N, C-alpha and C positions, 0 to 999 in steps of 0.2 A: 504494499500499500504506499503510495507516494503522493506528496504535495510539493508546494514550493514555498520559499520564504515569502514571495509576493502574495501568494493565496493566504497564507497564514496572517501577513500584515493587513490585509483588506479586513479581516475580521477583528482587529483591534486587540491583540494580544497583551497581556500584562507586561508592564515595563520590566520587572525582574526576570520572568520568563523568557521574554524576548532577548534581553541582554545576555542571559545565561546561554541561550540557544546560539546566538551570533558568536560569542566567545568560543563555544565548543566547536563551532564549524570554522573558527579563524576568520570570520567575516565581519565587516563593518556596516553593511546594508544589505537590503533584500535583493534578490534575483529570480530568475525563473529556472534554475538549475533543479532537477528533480531531487527531492529530499524524501528519503525512506523514513517512515514513521519509527522504525526500529532505532534510527539515530536520534529521533526526538525522545524516544523512551530512554535511551542509554544517557542521554544529556540531561533531560528535565524530569524524568519520571513519569509515573503513571497519569496523575492528574492533567498535567499539561498535554501528554499525548492523547488523552481521551478528548480535551478540549480541540485539539487539532483535527479531529474527525470532521469539523465542519468545513475544513479547507481540503477535503479529499474530494475528488471527482469519481464517481462510480463506487463500487464496493458496498452499496447500500444493503445487500443481502448480508454480508459479514458483519458489518456495523450492526445492524439490527439483531442478528443472532447473537452477537457478542453481548448486547444489552439484555436480550431475553436470558442467556446464560447467567449473567450476573444477578438477574432478579430471581432465577430459579435458586440460586445458592441461598436465598433468604425466603423462599417460598413458604417454608414451614411456619413463617411468622405471619403469613397472610391468613386472615380470619374470615375475609369475605370473599365468596366464590366468584364474584364479579371481576376481582383482581387476578385470580388464577386464570379465569376464562379470557382476559385480555392478554395474558401471556400466551395462552394457546393460540388466540387469533393472531397475535403479532408474529409468532413463530411460523404458523401457517402462510401468513401474508409474505414473509421473508423468502419462503420456498415456492411461492407462486400458487398457493392453494386457497387463498382467501382473498376477497375483493377490498378495495379501499372503502367501500361502504361498510363492510363488516368490520374493518379496522376501526373506522371512526366510531361506529355504534359501540364497540367493545371498549375503546377509549373513554367514550362518555359514560359508560356504566362504570368503569373503573374509577373516574374522577368523582362520580356520585358516591361510590363506596368509600373513597378516600374522605370526602366531606363528611359522610355519615360517621365514619370512625373518629375523626377529629371532634365532631360534635358529641359524641358519646364519651370520648376521653375527657373533654372539658366538663360535661355534666357530671361524670364520675368524679373527676378531682374537686369540683364545687360541693359534691355531697360529702366527700371526705373531710374537706375543709369545715363544712357546716357541723358535721358530726363532732370534729375535733373541738371545734369552738364552743360546742354546747356540752363539754365535759364537766363533770362535777368538781374536779380538783385541778388546781394549777399543777400539781404534782404528775397527774396523769397527763396533762397537755404537754409538759415538760418532757416526760418520757416518750410520748408519742412523737414529739418533735425530734428528739435525740435519735429515735429508732428510724424515722423517716430519713433523717439526715445521713445516718449509717447506712441506710438501705440505698439511698441515693448515691452515696459515694461508692458503694460496693457495684451498683448498677453502671455508674460511670467507668469504673475500672474494667468491669467485664466488657462493656461495649467498646471501650478503647482497645483492649486486648484482641477482641474479636474483629474490630475494624482492621487493626494492623495484619492479622492473619488473613482477613478477607482480601485486602489490597495486595498482599504477596500472592496469593492464589489467583487474583485477577490479572496481576502482571505477567504470571507464568503463562496463563491462558492467552493473554493478548500477544504475548511473544510467538506462541504457536501459530496463532492466526496471521500475524504479520510475516512469519517465515514462510507459511504456505502461500501466502499472497505474493510473495516475492519470487517464487518459483516460476 
C-alpha cells in the first residue's frame, strides 16, 4: 500500500508526525515519490499509519477488512446485536456481497445502538450517584467513594494494559496486510 508525501500533506497531518516522517525520509518537503505505508509504520508508528489511510488510493477492501478485524478483536464487549450486524455487513460489503444501501442501513442501526448504550450508561451512572447521595451515613459514602476510586483506577490500569497489547496485535496484523499488498 503506497501513498505520497503530497497526498499526505493535502490532508493536513499533525506537525509533529509530519516533521518526524520527513526526518526519517531525510527530506525537507513533500514530493510525489511513492511512499510505502510500511515506511510510515516504521517511522511514525501505528496511529499515524492508520491516519495515512486517507491518503491511499485504492485498497478500500483491505482497509475496510482491517477495520472489521480490529472491531472483531473487541466484539465480545458489544452487547447490542445491531453493532455485530454492522460488522457482518461491513465485511460482506468489503468482499462484494452487500450493497451500499445495506451498509448505510447497518451503519445507521449501529449508531442508534451506540446512542442507546450511551444513554443507558448515563442513566445508570445517574442512578448510582443518586443512590450514593441518599446513603444514611457519611462513612458509607466515603467507603463507596474510595471503592469507586479504587475500582476506577484498577479499570484504567487494565484498560491501558489491554490497549497496549491490542495496539501491538493491530500493528502485527497491519504489517502482514501491508506486506501482502506490496507483493
